[in-house]
N, C-alpha and C positions, 0 to 999 in steps of 0.2 A: 379578440385578445383582452386580457385583464389589465388594461391601462398601460402606461409607459413601462418599458423594461427597466428594471433596477440596474444600477451600476455600482461597482465598488467605489467608495467615496475617497479612497486614497491608494497610493502605491503600496503602502504598508498593509492595507486591508487585503488586497489581492495576493501579495507575496505570502502573508501568513496563512491565508485561506488555502492557496495552492500548495504551499509547503506542508500545511496541516493535512491536506489530502494525500500527499506523498508520504508523509511521516506517519507510520502506523505500525501494526504488528509486523509488517514486512521489514521494517528497519531494525527492530529490537528482537523479536522472536525469530523470524525467518532468517534475517541476515546473520544472526549469531550462530544458529545451528548449521546453516549452509557453509559459512566460513569454517566452522569447526570440523565439518565432515569433508571439507575440500582442502585441508592442509594449512589453513591460516593465512600467513602473509602473502604467499604467491597468489592465492585466490583474490585477496584484497586488491593487489596491484592490477590484475586482469579486470576485475570489477570496475576499478576507476577508469581504465582505458575504455571499457564498454559504456560507461556513463558519458564520457566525452564524445565518443564516436557514434553512439546510438541514442542514449538517453536524452542528451541536450538537444540534438537536432529534432527528435520526435516531439519533445516538449514544446519547442517554439512552433513547430508545425501545427500541433493540435490547438494551441492557443490562437494562432493566426487564423485557422479555420473558424474557430468560435467567434473571434472578434469581428472578422469580415462579415460573417453571416448574421451575427446577433441571434443565433438560434441554438436549440438543443442539438445533439448529434444527428438525429434523423433530419430535422429541418435544415441543418447546416449543409449536408450533402445535397439535399433537394434544392437549396438556394444557389449553391455553387455549380451544380451540374444538373440543371432542371431536365425533366423528362428522360432521365436515365435511371438504371437500377442501382446507382452508387449509394442511394439512400439506405440500401440494405446494410452497408458497412456501418452506418450510424445506428441502425436497428440492432446490429450485432453488439455494438457498444452498450446500448441500453439493456439488452438481454444479459450481457456479462456483468454489468453493475448490479442488476437485479439478483442474479444467482449468487454472485460473490458475497453480497451483503447478507443473504439468507444464512450462509454458514459462517461468515465473518462475525456476525453478531453472536453466534453460539460460542465461538472461541473467545471473543471479547468478554462474553459473560463469564467464562472461566477466570479471566484475569480479574474481573470485578469481585468474583467470589473469593479469590485468593487474597484480596485486600483484607477480608475479614478473617481468613485463616492466619494471616500474619498478625493481626490484632490479638487473636487467641494465643499466638506464640508458636514459633518453629522450634521444636525440641530435638536435641541431638539423638541419634540412633533410631529416629522414627523411620518407618517404612514409607518414604515419600512416594515411591511408585504405587504402593497400595492405596495411599491417600488420594492420589490423582485418579487412579482407575476407579476407586470407589465413588469419587465425585462425578466423573463423566458417565458412569454406568447407572447411576441412580436416575429415577424418572423425574421427580418433582423439582429438585434444586436447579439443575441446568436449565430447565424450561423457564423457571422464575427469573433467573439471571438474564437469560436470553430476552425475555419480555421487558425487563427493566431497561436493558441496554437499548432496545428498539424504541421504547417510550422516550428516552432521552434524545435519541437521534431524530425521531419524528417531530418532537417538540421544538428542537432548534430549527429544523427545516421549515416547519409551519410558520415560524416567526418572520421568515423572509431572508433575502440575501444580506441586507444591511443590518437589520435588527436581530436576525437570527445568526446566520453563519459568521458574518464579519465581527459582530459583537463578541461572540463566544470564542472565536479563534484568537482574538486579541487578549483574552484571559488565559485560555488553555495553553497556547504555545509558549508564552513566557514561563508558566508553571512547569511545563515539560522541560524546558531548558534548565531551570533551576534545580529540579529534582535530579536530572541526569548528571549535572556537575557535582552534586552532593555525593551521588553514588560513585562517580569516577574517583573523587578525592579519597573516599573510604577504601575503594578497591586497591588503589595504587599504594596505599600506606600499609597494606597487609603484609606480614612476614611471608616471604616466598612468592610475592607477586611478580618478581622479575622473570620467572620462567614463563608466565603467561604473556608478559610483554614481549619476550623474545619470540614466542609462538606467533604472536600477532604482527610483529614488525620485521622479523628476519625471514626472508623468503627462501623456500627450498624448491626451486624450479624443477628439480629432478622428479618431484612428486606430481607435477602438472600432467593431466591427461586431457583427452578430448572432452571428457565429462566435466572437467573443471572449467574449460572454456565455455561450454554450453550453459553451465550453471551460472557463470558470471553474467552472460548475456541475459539469461532469463531473470536473474535477480535485478539487474539494471532496469529491465522493462517493467517488472512487477512493482518494484519499490516506488517508481515515479507515477503510478496510477495511469500508465499509458495503455491505449487500446480499449479502455472501458468507457470512454466518453466524458470522463470527469474534467479533463483539461480543456476539451472543446466547450463544455458547459460553463466552466469558470471563465474561460476566455471570452465567452459571449457577454459577460458582464463587465469587461475591461474597457475603459475609456480609450478613444482614439488618440488621446493626448499622451498615452503611456507607450514607452518603447518596449516591444515584446522581447527583443533579444536581451535587454538588461534585466527585465523582470524574470524571464526564464532562467537567466544565470543565477539570480538570487534564489529562486525556488530550488533549482538543482543543487546549488551550493549548500543551502540549508539542509535539504534532505540527505545529501551525501555526508555532510559533517555530522549530523545526528547519528547516522548509521555507524560511522567510523568511531565516534566518541562512545557510543553504546558498547562497542567492543572493548574499550578500555574499562568499562564498568563491569564487564562480564568475565573476560578471559583471565585477568590477573586473579580475580576471586576464585574462579574454578581451579586454576593451577595451585593457588596458595593452599587449598585444602585437598589436593590430590585427586580431583575428579576428572572425568573424561570429557575433553572439549568436543569430541565427536559423538555426543550422546543423541544427536538428531533432534527431532521435534520436541522430545521430552526435556531438552536442556533447560528451558525456562520453568516448566511446571514440576519437574522432578529433581533435576540436578541443582538448580539455584536455591530452592527451599532448603536442600541439604547443606548447601554452602552457608546460607544465612543462619542455619541452626548452629553451625560451628563458630560463627563470627561473633565477637563481642558486640552487644546491642544489635544482634542479627535480626531479631523480629522487627525492630524499628526500621532498619534498612530494607528488610523484606517488604514492609508496609509501603515505604517510599517507592520501591521498585514497581510494585504492582499497581500503585496509583499512577505512576509514570506510564506503565504499559496500557492501562485503561484509558488514560487521557489521549495517548497516541492512537489507540483504536477508535476513539470517538471522533477525533478530527478527520480520520479517513472515512469513517462510516457516514458522516454527514455529506461528504462529497459523493459517495455512492448513491445515497438516497436522492440527492439533488439531481442526479442525471435522470432518474426515472420521473421525478416530480416535474422537472423542467419540460420533459417530453409531453406530459399530460397538460401542463399549463399552456405550452406553445401550440401543440398540435390538436388537442382536444378541448381547449378553452376551459379547463377545470379551474376552479378557485384553488389557490395554493394550499390553504388549510385542508380542504377536502382531499386534495391529491396526496399531501403528506400523511394524513391520518389513514387514508384508505390503503396506500402503498405500504405504510408501516405495518398495518395489520396483515396484509397479504404476504409480505416478505417474512413476517414472524411465522405465519402458518407454513409457508414453503420451507422454512428452516427447521421446523419441528422434526421431520424425518432424520435430519443430520444428527440431532442430539439423541433421539430414540434409537438411532442406529448403533449406539454404544451400549444400550441397555436392552429393553424389551424387544427391539428389532435387531438385536446383535447378530442374528444368523442371516439377515437379509444381505444379499450381494447383487450388485448391478454390474454386469460384464466383469464379474470377478472381484469387484471392489466393494469396500464398506461404503455406506451412503455418503458420508462426508467426503471421502476420497473421490467418489464419483463426481460429486458437485464440483470439487476443486479441479479435477481432471477436465471436466466439460468446459468450465468457465476459464480457469487460469491457464491451463495447458493447451487448450484447443482454441476457444473463442478469442482470448486475448492476442496470441501471436497471429492468428489469421486476420483479426481486425487491425492489428498494428501494421502488418505487412501490406495489407490492402490500402490503409491510410497513407503509407509512404508512397505506394505506387500512384495513388490518386494525386497526392501533392506534387510528385515529381513529373508525372506524365500527362495528367488530365488537367488539373488546375494550373500546372506548370511551376517548376522550381523558381523561375524568375519572378512569378507573381507572389509566391510565398516570401521570397527575399525582400521584395519591395514592401510588402505588408509588414514584415518583421522589422525592417529598418526605419519605418515611419511612425513617429518622428525620429530623427537621428538620436542615437544614444552612445554610451561609452563603448558598447560592443557592436561591431558591424558584421553582419552575416555576409560572407563573400562567396566566390565561385565554388569553394570546397563543399558548400551545402548541397549543390546540385548533384555532385558525385555521390555523396553519402545517401541522400534521400532517394535517388533513382536506382542505385545499384547496391551499395554496401549494406544498407539497413534491410531492404527486402530479402536479400540473400541470407544475411545473418539470422534474421528472424525465421525464415523458412527452414533453415538448417536446424534451428532449435525445435521447430515443429516436427520436422522429419525424424530427428533422432528420438523425440518423444514418442512418436507413433511406432518407430522401430522397437523401442524399448517395451512399449505396451504390447505389441504383437508378438515380440520375442518371448 
């Protein structure tokens, strides 16, 4: 091993790092368009229920597994269930983090590029769909931004847990909060913003479908970085003097608050200028630039928004790379710098097909999907729910729910995990996550 294992130096360090892992494109880009396409307020309420019943219990479970073992995801399952195949669940998490970061970096590169498009100015009556398609279908620019983003990510990870991750999240997360509040204040003061607020806060439960329920569960799982080994890895650096239930509450609370607040920055603005909230994935890169173009000082607020989006993406990306790096440091005894640089390069290369798939490889299809969609389907829609459900089964039936409760409540904190945890982790969570997986497969096969 490469010396003593690093630890977060404070509760704030862990909470900001873990919240930074959870806060990313999923909170701002994905949450916005999933909410918009699923009817607004009714989806948000169901999402909040899913966070409480699934997200929080899974969060403290993964952190407990990490802290108890003081290992990466593979090593954690080996330590807690030696001489069994359960380590494969950890390996699935490492694989998920690896694949997700390869295309996540590409999308994050788009957000960085749009910072400079905002500086150049968002002009009314521009064909923003054409601008976006032109950017992602070009060959050189998306690759350059992808490379720049991966260099930033690998550089932070190479510096270590304390001097790299903890130092930077203490800077990046407050910046993210400040930028988000600025955008919310501007959006809420726009003429016509009230319609967007009503869409976001007044539920229409008659519009709820089974798809809405599954989307809420999937979003709760995705946004908290669950099933990909990030929280197990970050938990492995947590001191035994910290209460997991309290820390998990802070992390889930911050992540959820940022997602909810981001909606107040987006939907009032979208409605104020008469755009469609159900624009799908293009909401951020097509609809919002059009909104900023119509808004007084819109290019300035567009610049702030895409800086916010890029910061959120970076705080998540460093946790994804840390999963892979921690595995190499723990299991293969690699020096941290070598692991960070090598994996940064490999992940950059693996991500190249996802950006070329919009351009020169635009005709390439894998099981009927564009390359980026296939990567996302493989990692986010298959590997994550499978890994998450198996982690819940492991915690509830193999490591035992009582053991997790004891680990989570030690030392005592303001939040106490009770008997309800056993019911959720043994039965409710595995069934809910497998339902998401089942309907994903039915939708794919259908």
